[in-house]
NUVOMAR-361531 format. One record per residue: x, y, z of N, C-alpha, C in turn. Coordinates in nm, 3 decimals, padded with zeros to 5 digits, always signed. Atoms other than C-alpha are relative to their C-alpha. Last residue first. Example, Ala and Ser with C-alpha at 12.3 -4.5 7.8 and 13.67 -1.06 7.14 Angstrom:
ATOM_-00.082_-00.119_-00.006_+01.367_-00.106_+00.714_-00.077_+00.109_+00.073
ATOM_+00.089_-00.119_+00.000_+01.230_-00.450_+00.780_+00.090_+00.120_+00.000
//
This chain:
ATOM_+00.091_+00.108_-00.036_-25.110_-00.454_-08.128_-00.138_+00.051_+00.006
ATOM_+00.103_-00.036_-00.101_-24.894_-00.202_-08.307_-00.092_-00.117_+00.023
ATOM_+00.140_+00.015_+00.043_-24.597_-00.353_-08.483_-00.092_+00.039_+00.115
ATOM_+00.079_+00.088_-00.085_-24.254_-00.209_-08.384_-00.144_-00.005_-00.049
ATOM_+00.117_-00.064_-00.062_-24.054_-00.061_-08.667_-00.076_-00.106_+00.084
ATOM_+00.123_+00.079_+00.012_-23.715_-00.207_-08.733_-00.112_+00.069_+00.074
ATOM_+00.057_+00.047_-00.127_-23.440_+00.058_-08.771_-00.132_-00.078_-00.027
ATOM_+00.119_-00.074_-00.047_-23.279_+00.077_-09.109_-00.058_-00.061_+00.126
ATOM_+00.117_+00.014_+00.088_-22.930_-00.076_-09.133_-00.118_+00.079_+00.052
ATOM_+00.115_+00.072_-00.057_-22.625_+00.057_-08.945_-00.116_-00.003_-00.101
ATOM_+00.119_-00.084_-00.028_-22.323_+00.154_-09.146_-00.116_-00.084_+00.051
ATOM_+00.095_-00.002_+00.112_-22.022_-00.075_-09.110_-00.123_+00.082_+00.034
ATOM_+00.107_+00.101_-00.017_-21.777_+00.034_-08.837_-00.095_+00.008_-00.120
ATOM_+00.111_-00.034_-00.088_-21.475_+00.237_-08.953_-00.103_-00.113_+00.009
ATOM_+00.130_-00.005_+00.070_-21.160_+00.093_-09.100_-00.114_+00.026_+00.098
ATOM_+00.073_+00.126_-00.015_-20.856_+00.190_-08.893_-00.134_+00.011_-00.072
ATOM_+00.112_+00.001_-00.093_-20.669_+00.490_-09.030_-00.067_-00.135_+00.004
ATOM_+00.133_+00.001_+00.064_-20.340_+00.427_-09.201_-00.111_-00.008_+00.104
ATOM_+00.059_+00.133_+00.000_-20.038_+00.529_-08.989_-00.138_+00.005_-00.067
ATOM_+00.115_+00.016_-00.089_-19.885_+00.856_-09.093_-00.056_-00.142_-00.011
ATOM_+00.125_+00.023_+00.070_-19.543_+00.839_-09.250_-00.113_-00.024_+00.100
ATOM_+00.060_+00.131_-00.029_-19.269_+00.993_-09.046_-00.134_-00.013_-00.073
ATOM_+00.118_-00.001_-00.086_-19.108_+01.291_-09.214_-00.056_-00.141_+00.018
ATOM_+00.127_+00.024_+00.072_-18.762_+01.240_-09.352_-00.117_-00.006_+00.097
ATOM_+00.047_+00.136_-00.021_-18.493_+01.404_-09.140_-00.131_-00.021_-00.076
ATOM_+00.122_+00.015_-00.077_-18.359_+01.724_-09.290_-00.040_-00.147_+00.011
ATOM_+00.117_+00.044_+00.078_-18.002_+01.721_-09.406_-00.120_-00.021_+00.089
ATOM_+00.028_+00.142_-00.022_-17.772_+01.926_-09.183_-00.122_-00.040_-00.082
ATOM_+00.121_+00.029_-00.075_-17.677_+02.259_-09.334_-00.020_-00.150_+00.013
ATOM_+00.107_+00.061_+00.080_-17.320_+02.302_-09.441_-00.119_-00.035_+00.087
ATOM_+00.011_+00.143_-00.026_-17.128_+02.542_-09.218_-00.111_-00.059_-00.085
ATOM_+00.115_+00.041_-00.078_-17.071_+02.879_-09.378_-00.001_-00.151_+00.019
ATOM_+00.101_+00.076_+00.075_-16.724_+02.961_-09.495_-00.113_-00.043_+00.091
ATOM_-00.007_+00.141_-00.030_-16.555_+03.231_-09.287_-00.106_-00.075_-00.080
ATOM_+00.112_+00.055_-00.072_-16.539_+03.567_-09.457_+00.019_-00.149_+00.024
ATOM_+00.088_+00.084_+00.081_-16.199_+03.696_-09.554_-00.110_-00.061_+00.084
ATOM_-00.047_+00.137_+00.000_-16.074_+03.972_-09.327_-00.092_-00.084_-00.087
ATOM_+00.043_+00.077_+00.116_-16.134_+04.337_-09.401_+00.065_-00.137_-00.002
ATOM_-00.102_+00.005_+00.103_-16.103_+04.484_-09.056_-00.045_-00.093_-00.110
ATOM_-00.053_+00.134_+00.022_-16.425_+04.551_-08.871_+00.107_+00.007_-00.107
ATOM_-00.122_+00.007_+00.077_-16.562_+04.869_-08.718_+00.051_-00.142_-00.010
ATOM_+00.020_+00.091_+00.111_-16.922_+04.845_-08.607_+00.125_-00.015_-00.085
ATOM_+00.048_+00.129_-00.049_-16.905_+04.997_-08.259_-00.022_-00.100_-00.110
ATOM_+00.144_+00.006_+00.022_-16.887_+05.346_-08.402_-00.058_-00.130_+00.052
ATOM_+00.072_-00.076_-00.102_-16.546_+05.418_-08.251_-00.149_-00.003_-00.020
ATOM_-00.023_+00.042_-00.138_-16.364_+05.312_-08.564_-00.077_+00.087_+00.096
ATOM_-00.095_-00.081_-00.076_-16.530_+05.401_-08.898_+00.019_-00.053_+00.141
ATOM_+00.069_-00.115_-00.056_-16.699_+05.113_-09.086_+00.099_+00.078_+00.086
ATOM_+00.128_-00.005_+00.070_-16.560_+04.844_-09.317_-00.079_+00.121_+00.046
ATOM_+00.119_+00.044_-00.071_-16.211_+04.913_-09.187_-00.123_+00.013_-00.088
ATOM_+00.006_+00.146_+00.004_-15.873_+04.924_-09.360_-00.125_-00.055_+00.068
ATOM_+00.017_+00.047_+00.138_-15.896_+05.294_-09.453_-00.009_-00.151_-00.012
ATOM_-00.101_+00.102_+00.026_-15.962_+05.376_-09.085_-00.017_-00.051_-00.143
ATOM_+00.053_+00.112_+00.078_-16.166_+05.697_-09.071_+00.115_-00.094_-00.032
ATOM_-00.055_+00.016_+00.135_-16.040_+05.924_-08.795_-00.058_-00.123_-00.068
ATOM_-00.100_+00.106_+00.005_-16.276_+05.989_-08.501_+00.052_-00.013_-00.143
ATOM_-00.042_+00.026_+00.137_-16.472_+06.304_-08.416_+00.113_-00.104_+00.000
ATOM_-00.144_-00.008_+00.021_-16.632_+06.284_-08.072_+00.029_-00.031_-00.146
ATOM_-00.076_+00.125_+00.012_-17.005_+06.340_-08.090_+00.149_+00.026_-00.015
ATOM_-00.007_+00.048_+00.138_-17.134_+06.678_-07.966_+00.072_-00.134_-00.004
ATOM_-00.031_+00.143_+00.003_-17.244_+06.836_-07.641_-00.003_-00.045_-00.146
ATOM_+00.065_+00.083_+00.103_-17.231_+07.214_-07.612_+00.043_-00.145_+00.015
ATOM_-00.045_+00.139_-00.008_-17.159_+07.455_-07.327_-00.079_-00.083_-00.100
ATOM_+00.097_+00.097_-00.054_-17.214_+07.817_-07.426_+00.060_-00.140_+00.000
ATOM_-00.016_+00.011_-00.145_-16.940_+08.080_-07.463_-00.098_-00.097_+00.064
ATOM_+00.120_-00.044_-00.069_-17.067_+08.169_-07.809_+00.012_-00.002_+00.152
ATOM_+00.066_-00.109_+00.070_-16.750_+08.156_-08.020_-00.117_+00.058_+00.078
ATOM_-00.075_-00.126_-00.017_-16.529_+07.955_-07.785_-00.069_+00.119_-00.066
ATOM_-00.020_-00.057_+00.134_-16.798_+07.681_-07.760_+00.072_+00.134_+00.015
ATOM_+00.052_-00.136_+00.012_-16.749_+07.529_-07.416_+00.033_+00.053_-00.139
ATOM_-00.098_-00.109_+00.001_-16.705_+07.154_-07.431_-00.070_+00.135_-00.003
ATOM_+00.072_-00.116_-00.055_-16.892_+06.828_-07.369_+00.105_+00.111_+00.017
ATOM_-00.089_-00.100_-00.058_-16.757_+06.552_-07.596_-00.085_+00.117_+00.048
ATOM_+00.044_-00.138_+00.012_-16.948_+06.235_-07.684_+00.096_+00.092_+00.075
ATOM_-00.079_-00.088_-00.086_-16.851_+05.877_-07.755_-00.043_+00.144_-00.026
ATOM_-00.001_+00.048_-00.138_-17.073_+05.594_-07.886_+00.095_+00.077_+00.092
ATOM_+00.136_+00.016_-00.052_-17.191_+05.711_-08.230_-00.002_-00.059_+00.141
ATOM_+00.022_+00.129_-00.066_-16.860_+05.862_-08.339_-00.146_-00.010_+00.042
ATOM_+00.054_+00.003_-00.137_-16.860_+06.155_-08.580_-00.018_-00.143_+00.052
ATOM_+00.145_+00.018_+00.004_-16.628_+06.122_-08.884_-00.054_-00.006_+00.143
ATOM_+00.062_+00.037_-00.128_-16.272_+06.231_-08.949_-00.152_-00.007_-00.015
ATOM_+00.135_-00.054_-00.017_-16.065_+06.237_-09.268_-00.059_-00.048_+00.132
ATOM_+00.108_+00.081_+00.058_-15.702_+06.138_-09.206_-00.133_+00.074_+00.010
ATOM_+00.005_-00.024_+00.144_-15.414_+06.383_-09.154_-00.109_-00.081_-00.070
ATOM_+00.045_+00.119_+00.073_-15.458_+06.405_-08.777_-00.013_+00.035_-00.147
ATOM_+00.086_-00.023_+00.116_-15.274_+06.654_-08.555_-00.036_-00.132_-00.067
ATOM_-00.070_+00.014_+00.128_-15.146_+06.553_-08.210_-00.096_+00.034_-00.114
ATOM_+00.084_+00.002_+00.119_-15.239_+06.632_-07.850_+00.084_-00.007_-00.127
ATOM_+00.028_-00.133_+00.054_-15.008_+06.538_-07.561_-00.083_-00.012_-00.128
ATOM_-00.107_-00.061_+00.078_-15.051_+06.181_-07.434_-00.031_+00.147_-00.028
ATOM_+00.016_-00.145_-00.023_-15.245_+05.967_-07.186_+00.117_+00.071_-00.068
ATOM_-00.124_-00.069_+00.034_-15.276_+05.605_-07.312_-00.028_+00.151_+00.013
ATOM_+00.008_-00.136_+00.057_-15.561_+05.431_-07.131_+00.141_+00.053_-00.025
ATOM_-00.134_-00.046_+00.035_-15.611_+05.058_-07.062_-00.012_+00.136_-00.067
ATOM_-00.006_-00.131_+00.068_-15.927_+04.947_-06.881_+00.144_+00.044_-00.019
ATOM_-00.134_-00.047_-00.032_-15.966_+04.577_-06.798_+00.022_+00.125_-00.082
ATOM_-00.102_-00.018_+00.105_-16.340_+04.520_-06.811_+00.136_+00.032_+00.062
ATOM_+00.025_+00.085_+00.116_-16.655_+04.420_-06.624_+00.108_+00.009_-00.107
ATOM_+00.091_+00.110_-00.030_-16.610_+04.547_-06.270_-00.017_-00.096_-00.117
ATOM_+00.137_-00.044_-00.025_-16.303_+04.753_-06.355_-00.090_-00.121_+00.023
ATOM_+00.089_+00.116_-00.001_-15.936_+04.661_-06.325_-00.139_+00.047_+00.041
ATOM_+00.094_+00.010_-00.112_-15.746_+04.975_-06.422_-00.083_-00.127_-00.015
ATOM_+00.075_+00.125_+00.011_-15.434_+05.019_-06.636_-00.088_-00.011_+00.123
ATOM_+00.065_+00.052_-00.121_-15.284_+05.364_-06.688_-00.074_-00.127_-00.033
ATOM_+00.094_+00.108_+00.028_-15.026_+05.482_-06.942_-00.061_-00.044_+00.133
ATOM_+00.018_+00.104_-00.102_-14.835_+05.810_-06.932_-00.099_-00.105_-00.048
ATOM_+00.035_+00.120_+00.078_-14.690_+06.078_-07.162_-00.005_-00.116_+00.100
ATOM_+00.067_+00.101_-00.083_-14.660_+06.432_-07.022_-00.048_-00.116_-00.088
ATOM_-00.079_+00.123_+00.005_-14.410_+06.620_-07.239_-00.062_-00.110_+00.087
ATOM_-00.017_+00.077_-00.124_-14.643_+06.911_-07.316_+00.087_-00.123_-00.023
ATOM_-00.129_-00.036_-00.060_-14.589_+07.145_-07.615_+00.029_-00.083_+00.126
ATOM_-00.108_+00.053_+00.083_-14.867_+06.977_-07.817_+00.137_+00.026_+00.062
ATOM_-00.022_-00.074_+00.125_-15.108_+07.050_-07.532_+00.114_-00.064_-00.078
ATOM_-00.093_-00.111_-00.008_-15.198_+06.787_-07.271_+00.015_+00.069_-00.135
ATOM_+00.027_-00.085_-00.116_-15.467_+06.533_-07.194_+00.098_+00.116_+00.015
ATOM_-00.100_-00.104_+00.021_-15.487_+06.351_-07.525_-00.023_+00.109_+00.103
ATOM_+00.044_-00.130_-00.052_-15.674_+06.041_-07.412_+00.113_+00.101_-00.015
ATOM_-00.111_-00.094_+00.013_-15.629_+05.721_-07.614_-00.054_+00.136_+00.041
ATOM_+00.025_-00.137_+00.046_-15.871_+05.455_-07.502_+00.132_+00.075_-00.010
ATOM_-00.121_-00.079_+00.021_-15.868_+05.076_-07.457_-00.037_+00.137_-00.056
ATOM_+00.057_-00.125_+00.050_-16.134_+04.848_-07.307_+00.118_+00.096_-00.009
ATOM_-00.066_-00.130_+00.006_-15.999_+04.495_-07.265_-00.094_+00.110_-00.049
ATOM_-00.044_-00.049_+00.130_-16.206_+04.194_-07.166_+00.056_+00.141_+00.002
ATOM_+00.091_-00.109_+00.036_-16.223_+04.078_-06.803_+00.053_+00.069_-00.126
ATOM_+00.088_+00.035_+00.111_-16.057_+03.739_-06.764_-00.101_+00.107_-00.038
ATOM_+00.140_-00.024_-00.035_-15.917_+03.812_-06.417_-00.099_-00.029_-00.113
ATOM_+00.035_+00.038_-00.137_-15.560_+03.679_-06.426_-00.149_+00.007_+00.027
ATOM_-00.022_+00.145_-00.017_-15.505_+03.681_-06.804_-00.045_-00.046_+00.139
ATOM_+00.104_+00.072_+00.076_-15.664_+04.027_-06.834_+00.014_-00.151_+00.018
ATOM_+00.125_-00.016_-00.075_-15.444_+04.165_-06.557_-00.113_-00.075_-00.070
ATOM_-00.011_+00.079_-00.124_-15.132_+04.022_-06.724_-00.130_+00.008_+00.082
ATOM_+00.009_+00.142_+00.035_-15.231_+04.154_-07.068_+00.004_-00.088_+00.123
ATOM_+00.138_+00.026_+00.040_-15.301_+04.503_-06.930_-00.019_-00.148_-00.033
ATOM_+00.082_+00.000_-00.122_-14.965_+04.503_-06.747_-00.146_-00.032_-00.034
ATOM_-00.035_+00.116_-00.082_-14.779_+04.401_-07.064_-00.090_-00.009_+00.124
ATOM_+00.059_+00.119_+00.062_-14.959_+04.652_-07.286_+00.025_-00.124_+00.084
ATOM_+00.145_-00.014_-00.010_-14.871_+04.935_-07.046_-00.072_-00.121_-00.058
ATOM_+00.040_+00.033_-00.136_-14.513_+04.812_-07.007_-00.151_+00.013_+00.020
ATOM_-00.028_+00.142_-00.029_-14.458_+04.803_-07.383_-00.051_-00.038_+00.139
ATOM_+00.100_+00.080_+00.071_-14.627_+05.140_-07.448_+00.017_-00.147_+00.034
ATOM_+00.130_-00.031_-00.060_-14.418_+05.310_-07.178_-00.110_-00.083_-00.066
ATOM_+00.015_+00.074_-00.127_-14.098_+05.133_-07.289_-00.133_+00.027_+00.070
ATOM_-00.001_+00.147_+00.014_-14.151_+05.248_-07.650_-00.013_-00.073_+00.133
ATOM_+00.131_+00.062_-00.027_-14.258_+05.609_-07.583_+00.004_-00.152_+00.005
ATOM_-00.023_+00.142_+00.028_-13.913_+05.769_-07.547_-00.127_-00.078_+00.036
ATOM_+00.057_+00.087_-00.103_-14.022_+06.134_-07.566_+00.020_-00.146_-00.041
ATOM_-00.073_-00.010_-00.127_-13.795_+06.376_-07.758_-00.056_-00.087_+00.111
ATOM_-00.146_-00.009_+00.009_-14.034_+06.431_-08.047_+00.063_+00.013_+00.139
ATOM_-00.047_-00.065_-00.122_-14.391_+06.323_-07.975_+00.153_+00.001_+00.003
ATOM_+00.088_-00.108_-00.045_-14.585_+06.241_-08.292_+00.065_+00.082_+00.111
ATOM_+00.102_+00.023_-00.102_-14.300_+06.038_-08.438_-00.084_+00.122_+00.033
ATOM_+00.128_+00.024_+00.066_-14.115_+06.067_-08.770_-00.115_-00.005_+00.101
ATOM_+00.045_-00.122_+00.064_-13.797_+06.227_-08.630_-00.135_-00.014_-00.068
ATOM_+00.006_-00.121_-00.083_-13.630_+05.899_-08.548_-00.039_+00.124_-00.080
ATOM_-00.130_-00.060_-00.034_-13.714_+05.612_-08.786_-00.015_+00.129_+00.081
ATOM_-00.095_+00.083_+00.072_-13.899_+05.474_-08.593_-00.030_+00.009_-00.150
ATOM_-00.103_-00.089_+00.056_-14.070_+05.727_-08.366_+00.113_-00.078_-00.067
ATOM_-00.130_+00.047_-00.049_-14.260_+05.457_-08.170_+00.116_+00.082_-00.056
ATOM_+00.004_+00.027_-00.143_-14.608_+05.612_-08.196_+00.138_-00.035_+00.056
ATOM_+00.057_-00.111_-00.076_-14.583_+05.785_-08.535_+00.000_-00.022_+00.152
ATOM_-00.050_-00.135_+00.030_-14.346_+05.566_-08.734_-00.048_+00.104_+00.099
ATOM_-00.147_-00.006_+00.006_-14.388_+05.212_-08.598_+00.051_+00.144_-00.014
ATOM_-00.054_+00.026_-00.134_-14.753_+05.240_-08.493_+00.151_+00.021_+00.000
ATOM_+00.042_-00.113_-00.085_-14.850_+05.403_-08.826_+00.054_-00.016_+00.142
ATOM_-00.092_-00.110_+00.017_-14.642_+05.148_-09.021_-00.035_+00.120_+00.089
ATOM_-00.065_-00.028_-00.129_-14.837_+04.853_-08.881_+00.091_+00.122_-00.006
ATOM_+00.105_-00.036_-00.095_-15.076_+04.849_-09.180_+00.059_+00.038_+00.136
ATOM_+00.053_-00.131_+00.039_-14.779_+04.861_-09.418_-00.108_+00.045_+00.098
ATOM_-00.092_-00.102_-00.052_-14.611_+04.576_-09.230_-00.050_+00.140_-00.034
ATOM_-00.123_-00.017_+00.077_-14.916_+04.362_-09.304_+00.087_+00.106_+00.067
ATOM_+00.002_+00.089_+00.117_-15.241_+04.226_-09.160_+00.129_+00.007_-00.080
ATOM_-00.024_-00.077_+00.121_-15.181_+04.377_-08.818_+00.008_-00.097_-00.117
ATOM_+00.071_-00.125_-00.025_-15.331_+04.221_-08.505_+00.023_+00.103_-00.111
ATOM_+00.113_-00.023_+00.090_-15.235_+03.877_-08.638_-00.078_+00.128_+00.026
ATOM_+00.123_+00.042_-00.067_-15.016_+03.761_-08.350_-00.125_+00.034_-00.080
ATOM_-00.002_+00.146_-00.019_-14.698_+03.771_-08.562_-00.130_-00.051_+00.061
ATOM_+00.009_+00.068_+00.130_-14.772_+04.124_-08.684_-00.012_-00.151_+00.018
ATOM_+00.132_-00.027_+00.057_-14.844_+04.264_-08.337_-00.022_-00.070_-00.132
ATOM_+00.095_+00.079_-00.081_-14.535_+04.095_-08.195_-00.141_+00.018_-00.056
ATOM_-00.008_+00.138_+00.047_-14.331_+04.238_-08.484_-00.093_-00.091_+00.079
ATOM_+00.061_+00.009_+00.133_-14.451_+04.591_-08.407_-00.001_-00.144_-00.048
ATOM_+00.145_-00.006_-00.021_-14.371_+04.552_-08.037_-00.073_-00.015_-00.133
ATOM_+00.072_-00.117_+00.052_-14.018_+04.447_-08.135_-00.150_-00.009_+00.026
ATOM_+00.101_+00.048_+00.094_-13.852_+04.186_-07.912_-00.088_+00.117_-00.043
ATOM_-00.062_-00.001_+00.134_-13.535_+04.327_-07.751_-00.100_-00.047_-00.107
ATOM_-00.010_-00.137_+00.052_-13.726_+04.429_-07.435_+00.067_+00.007_-00.137
ATOM_-00.131_-00.004_+00.066_-13.828_+04.068_-07.369_+00.015_+00.134_-00.071
ATOM_-00.100_-00.007_-00.107_-14.117_+04.102_-07.123_+00.142_+00.004_-00.055
ATOM_-00.004_-00.138_-00.047_-14.345_+04.182_-07.418_+00.103_+00.018_+00.112
ATOM_-00.071_-00.081_+00.098_-14.251_+03.845_-07.568_+00.007_+00.147_+00.040
ATOM_-00.142_+00.035_+00.000_-14.347_+03.650_-07.258_+00.080_+00.089_-00.094
ATOM_-00.057_-00.048_-00.126_-14.680_+03.833_-07.225_+00.151_-00.027_+00.004
ATOM_-00.007_-00.146_+00.007_-14.762_+03.780_-07.593_+00.065_+00.056_+00.126
ATOM_-00.111_-00.034_+00.089_-14.673_+03.410_-07.570_+00.016_+00.151_-00.009
ATOM_-00.124_+00.025_-00.073_-14.900_+03.370_-07.267_+00.122_+00.035_-00.083
ATOM_-00.010_-00.109_-00.097_-15.181_+03.533_-07.462_+00.126_-00.016_+00.083
ATOM_-00.062_-00.115_+00.065_-15.112_+03.295_-07.751_+00.012_+00.119_+00.094
ATOM_-00.147_+00.004_-00.012_-15.181_+02.999_-07.522_+00.069_+00.120_-00.063
ATOM_-00.061_+00.029_+00.130_-15.549_+03.107_-07.502_+00.153_+00.001_+00.015
ATOM_-00.070_+00.128_-00.010_-15.671_+03.091_-07.141_+00.068_-00.040_-00.131
ATOM_-00.103_-00.013_-00.104_-15.770_+03.459_-07.118_+00.081_-00.128_+00.018
ATOM_-00.123_-00.059_+00.055_-15.946_+03.419_-07.454_+00.111_+00.011_+00.104
ATOM_-00.117_+00.083_-00.030_-16.201_+03.177_-07.301_+00.132_+00.058_-00.048
ATOM_+00.009_+00.084_-00.120_-16.500_+03.347_-07.467_+00.123_-00.090_+00.017
ATOM_+00.036_+00.136_+00.044_-16.379_+03.596_-07.733_-00.005_-00.088_+00.125
ATOM_+00.138_+00.031_-00.037_-16.379_+03.937_-07.564_-00.051_-00.130_-00.060
ATOM_+00.008_+00.028_-00.144_-16.000_+03.973_-07.565_-00.141_-00.037_+00.044
ATOM_-00.070_+00.124_-00.032_-15.979_+03.938_-07.944_-00.015_-00.037_+00.147
ATOM_+00.077_+00.111_+00.055_-16.246_+04.204_-08.000_+00.064_-00.134_+00.034
ATOM_+00.120_+00.021_-00.082_-16.071_+04.445_-07.765_-00.080_-00.120_-00.048
ATOM_-00.044_+00.058_-00.127_-15.736_+04.404_-07.942_-00.120_-00.031_+00.091
ATOM_-00.041_+00.138_+00.026_-15.899_+04.460_-08.282_+00.045_-00.070_+00.128
ATOM_+00.119_+00.081_+00.028_-16.090_+04.769_-08.167_+00.037_-00.146_-00.020
ATOM_+00.067_+00.024_-00.129_-15.773_+04.912_-08.010_-00.123_-00.090_-00.021
ATOM_-00.063_+00.117_-00.061_-15.589_+04.866_-08.343_-00.065_-00.032_+00.135
ATOM_+00.044_+00.126_+00.061_-15.844_+05.101_-08.504_+00.062_-00.125_+00.063
ATOM_-00.070_+00.027_+00.125_-15.767_+05.382_-08.255_-00.044_-00.135_-00.056
ATOM_-00.026_+00.144_+00.005_-16.030_+05.466_-07.994_+00.064_-00.027_-00.136
ATOM_+00.003_+00.072_+00.127_-16.008_+05.838_-07.927_+00.015_-00.150_+00.024
ATOM_+00.016_+00.143_-00.027_-16.038_+06.103_-07.660_-00.021_-00.072_-00.132
ATOM_-00.085_+00.043_-00.110_-15.910_+06.464_-07.663_-00.015_-00.148_+00.035
ATOM_+00.064_-00.028_-00.128_-16.039_+06.542_-08.010_+00.082_-00.065_+00.111
ATOM_+00.087_+00.103_-00.055_-15.787_+06.519_-08.293_-00.070_+00.051_+00.125
ATOM_-00.036_+00.049_-00.132_-15.650_+06.828_-08.460_-00.101_-00.105_+00.045
ATOM_-00.023_-00.108_-00.095_-15.716_+06.859_-08.832_+00.044_-00.059_+00.132
ATOM_-00.118_+00.015_-00.084_-15.820_+06.650_-09.134_+00.017_+00.120_+00.092
ATOM_-00.118_-00.069_+00.052_-16.181_+06.700_-09.255_+00.119_-00.025_+00.093
//
């Protein structure tokens, strides 16, 4: 059911960015250099970069980033009065630079670490042993999408009704453009399937060599005459 989001989330776009960064050799892809160059240009739209690089299939799919995260047009954003664009830009830029240098795939999370009234909005980038960790730290926001339990993130909280500590799956919004809900580890955007490679023709089996003719059968044994 729609409602307030839990304090940690993996947005659908995060899954797509992570998948692209975990392709072998992605840190050497020329497109990564283009992304870094374009993010350094503050007049180049973050939304347009995402569209041009294929992380959004259409402007409609990128509308959530444009309206709710970047507050464009003004008054439509999650966080009124906070200029999020330079924070998002610099966070993405630093993560891309660290990934290019070290080749450790991206892990991206959205952590809502403040109340709706808070103005704390920060981004952190960490180089971990096996990943480049990018976290957006923001005040909490409501969610109008249906939510479903994640199968790879859990929340440990005190139940206000009973006062006991409970562990439950994090609730994540259902991405209408995904085959499976984000955060389950099986989320995939609806891209056309790649054609299967034609199977190589089987080599003809080698013919067996004919068996050599056997020895002629022996005749009856000669009996020795008794003297």
